[in-house]
N, C-alpha and C positions, 0 to 999 in steps of 0.2 A: 506428437502428444502421447502415443502409446508408450514410448520410451520413458517419458516423464512419469506417467502413471506407474509403470513397472518400478522405476527407481523409488518413488514415494512408497509404494507398497512394500518394497524390500526394506526401506528405512523403517517403516512402521512395524514390520514383522520382527526386526532386530532391536526395536526400542524396548529396553528393559526397565526403564524407570516407571514408577507408578503415577504417571501424569500424562496428559495429552502430548502428542508429538506436534510441534509447531513448525509449519512450513510457510515460508514467505514467497510470494510471487511478486517480484520487483520488475521495474522497467519504466522507461520514460512515457510521456503522454502519447497515446495512440499506438502503443506497442502490441496491444492485444491481451492485456492482463486479465480483464474481466472475461473475455472469451475463453481463455485458457482455464480459468477457475470453473466456469460453467461446464467445460468439457471434462473436468476432473471430478465433478460431482459423483457421489456414489461409491467412493473408494471403501468407505466403511459406513454402516448404517447411522452412526451417531456423529458424523463429521459436523464441524462448525465452520462457517465462512464469515470473515470480517472484511469489510472494505474500508481502508484507512480514510477515504474521503468522507465516511460517515462521522468522523470525529474531528472535523475542522472546528475552529473557534469562531466566535461572532465577528462580523465585519469590522467593527470598531477596533478590534485587536489585531487585524491583519491588513487594514488599508489606511492610508494617510497617516502613517506613523512617523514620517520623517526619514525612514530608511529607504534605500533604493528598492524599487518594486521587486526585483529579483530576490533580494534578501528577505523582504517581507514574505514572499512566497515560500522560500526555503526554510526560514527560521521561525516565522510567526503563523503560518497557515494552520499548524497543529500546536497544541501544548505538549511539546516533546516530553518533558519531565512527567506531566500528569499521565500520559499514556504509558509510561514506564510503570508508574505506581498503580494504575487501574487496570491495565490490560496485559502488558508483557510480563512483568514480574509475577502477578498472580497466576498467569498461565504456567509459567515456568515452575512455580511452587506447587502446582497442582490444586489450586483452590477451585472448589466446585461452583461457587457463586461469585459472579463478577458484577460490579456496578459501574457501568460505562457511560461516558459523556457523549451521547449522540447529539448531533447538530440538526436542528429543525430549520431547513432553508426558508420555508414560508414565513416563519416567525422570527428568524434570525436570532435564535437562542439555543442554548445547550440544555438538554433534558436528560437527566440520569435515568437509565433503564437497567434492570437486573436481568442477567443472562446466566443460565445454568450450563455448566460444562461437564460432560461425562469424563471420568478419568481415563477411559480407553478411546477417546476421540482423536481424530486428526483435525487440527485447527489450521485452516488455510487463511492466510492473511494476505490480501491483495492490495497493492498500491504503489505509488511512487515514493522514492526517497527512503525505502525501508532499510537500506544498508548503511544509513548514517551511523556514526560511531555509537551514538546513545542507544541504538536499538539492536545492532547486529548480534550481540552476544545472546540474545533471548531466542534466537531461531535455531532449531535443530537442523533444518535443511532450507537452502535458498535456491530458487530458480530465478534466473534473470532473462528477460526477453530482450533480445538485441534485434531491433527492427530498423531497416534503412530510414534515414532521416526524411527523405522525400515521401516515403509511404506514410510515415507517422504524421508529417505535416499536413498532407492531404486529408487524412482521416479526421484529425481534430478540427480542421477548418470547415469540413463538411458536417461534422457531428455537433459542435458546440453552438447551436443556433440560439441558445439562451443568452449568449453574450450580445448578440445583435446581428446586423447584416455582415456580409463577408469582410468588408473593410474594417469594421469594428472588431471582428474576431481576429483578423490578422494583426491589427494594431495592438491588441491586448497580449497576444502571444509574443509579439516581437518585443514589447515593453517588459513583460512580467514572467511569463511561463517559460519561454525558451531560454532566456538568460539564467533563470533559476535552475533549469536543467543543466546548462553548461557549468554552472557553479558546482552542482552535485558531481558531475563527471570529473571535474578538475580536482576537487577537494577530497572526494571519497573513492573514486575509481571503482564503482560497484561491480563491474565485471570481474575484477580481480578478487572480490570477496564472495562471489557466488559459488555454490557447489555444482550447479548445472546451468549452462547457457543454452538457450534456444535461439537460433538465428532464424527469424521468420520474415515473411514478406506478405 
């Protein structure tokens, strides 16, 4: 983690554009993305942290669409183009005020919220599938967490109790999430597009 912090600090120090530096923390489910972001807090006083899962769409737009569940997860879980227009492009352009589509899980609806971004900020964006073609060009630096499959699987099955009991969790991951991740690996090859790879266990 110290090496990652040093690399990001160096990138920040050499960043000459008058806008925030945008750092992506990518990796598959259970790889430790949120943990890493929490460890990186405090690089600069005015950093901003965004979790891509805060911007998923309503259930009716991502379930029972007629598409295979893996494709629903990869292509429909987020409004990919909307996030370009509301998050990634405004950040890259140095806009100070962003209006973002936050998802309220309890109400199953998207609520727009306004966020202020300092021009000297480091913006850490954490989440899965960040290196998809539509988003990659908006990041100044990308860290990819490469964690062994068996470790990740154990973590998510123990973690995601909101899905149901263990058998229900396993069923959903086998139907939807893990095939979606396989699709991402095969079509995007995220490790090849990252600036820094952390191999963690």
